[in-house]
N, C-alpha and C positions, 0 to 999 in steps of 0.2 A: 764802581764798587766791585763789579765782577772781576776786573783785572787785579784789584788788590787781593781779593779772596783767593783767586786762582794762584797768584804768586806765593801767598803764604802757604797754600795747600801743597805747592811744589817744593817747599823748603825740606831738604833732606833731613834736617834735624827735627822735623815735626813728628817723626815716628816715635810713639811712646815706648816705654820700657817693654810692654807686652806685644809690641809690633802693631798696635792699634793707633792710628793717627788721631791726635786730639782735634784735628780739623774735620773729621768725618761729620758730614751733615751741615757744616758751616756754609758751604757754597749754596746749598738748597735754601738754608735759612735766609741768607743775604739776598738771594735773587727771587725766590718764589714766595717767601713769607713776609717780605718787606712791605706788607700792606696792612691797613687798618682792619680790625676785626670787630664786629658787634653782634651780640646775641641777646635779643630781647626776651624777657620772660614775663610772667604774670606779676605785676607790681615791682618789678626790678629790671635793670639792664646791666649787661656786662660788656664793656668795651676794652679792647686791648691793642697793643702794639709791640712788635718785636724791637729789641734794642741791640745795637751792635757798635762797639767802639774799638778802633784799631790804633795801636801804637805804631807810629812811623818814624824811622830813624834814617836819615840820608835818603829819603824817598823810598825806603824799603820797609814794608810792614814786619814788625818783629813780635807782635803779640796782639791779643784781643780780649775783649769781654763780650759775651753774648748773654742775653736774657730777655725778659719781657716785662711789660707793665700792663696791669689791668685795673679797671675801675669797676667796682661792684657798687651800683647805686640803687638803693631801696627807697622808692618814693613813699611807700606806706610807713616805714619805720624811720624815715628821715635820717639816713646815714649814708656815707660814702666811704668805701674801703679801697685805698690804693694798695694793690698787691704787686710787689716787685719780686720777680724771680731771677736770681743770679744762677744761670745754668752752667756757664763755662768761663774759666779764666785761663789764659795761656800766654806764656812768654817763651819764645824760642830759647833752648838751653844755652846757646852761646851768648845770649844777652841777659841771662839771669845773674843776679847779684850786682847789678849795675844801677838799680833804682827804677827800672822801667815798670816793674810790678807796682811799686809805690806810686809812681806817676799815674799809672792806669787807675789805681784805686782812688786817688785824689780826684782825677778827672771824672771818673764814674760817680763818685760821691757828689761832685758839683752838679753833674747832669741830673741826678736824682733829686737834689735840693731844688733845682730849677723846676723840675717836673712837679714836685710837691707844691711849690709856690703857685704854679699854674692851676693845679687841681684845687688848691685852697681858693684861688680867685674865682673859679667856676662852680664851687660847691654851693648848692641852693641855701638860701637863708634858713635858719632854724634847723640845720642839719649838723650831725657829728661827723668829723673826718678822722678815720682810723688809718693806720699804715701797717702793712704786713710785709716783712722781708723774708723770702724763702731762699735759702742758699744751702744746697746740699752738696758742698764741695768738700772733699775729704782730705786733700793734702794740707800740710802745714801752711804753705803759702796761700792756699785757697781759704783757709780759716782766717788768716790775718786779713786777707782781702775782704771777706764777708764781714768781719768785725769792724773794719774801717767803714764799709757801707752803712752798717748799723749805727755807728757813731755819728756819721754825717746826717742820717735821717733823724736820729734822736735830737741832734743839735738844731736842725731846721724846725722840728716840731716845737722844741722849747722856745725858739725865737718867735714862732708864730703865736704861741700861747702868750708870751710876754708883750710882743710888739705888733702882732697882726692887727690890721685896721678893721677887719670884719668881725665885730663882736657878736654878730648873729650866727657865726659858724663856731661850733665848739671843737677844739682839738682834743681828740679822744686818746685811745691807747696806741702804743707801738708794740707790735709783736715780732719776734725774731725766731724763725724756725730754721736752725742750723743743720738739722738732720743728723747731728752727730751726738 
């Protein structure tokens, strides 16, 4: 992982319009924060994990998604909230317009659907499962990406409502905070 992140970070095309690399902080995220986090509280727990997906073409990374997933579990109020934060999406300029951003959004949506399924399976009986997507991405491409993730999560929630085998778990609300 360190080699992939280092290689993408050295890409000369990675410098942004303002001279700020969109890769800033990614190496630290991938290496130092790639660990499970848990914060217990009174009558609730919060658990989280960083997420990183890299698009690779001909064994060269050309883009990535970074974000996180947290579970807020309230034993007292019997609910679980899966909170997904989409922090950064990047495709190298020379690979833009070739469908790699769409591929990345579909793969990330699939990952989040699998994550939602696992959370559903682990949600305690008698609880409500809510999902929140936070995506404060301002570019047009970032908005399309975030909307695709929202569509994937809403679809998976609808499928669980209709076909989920755990009738003791209620599928609750979906919230999308786009920040725009």
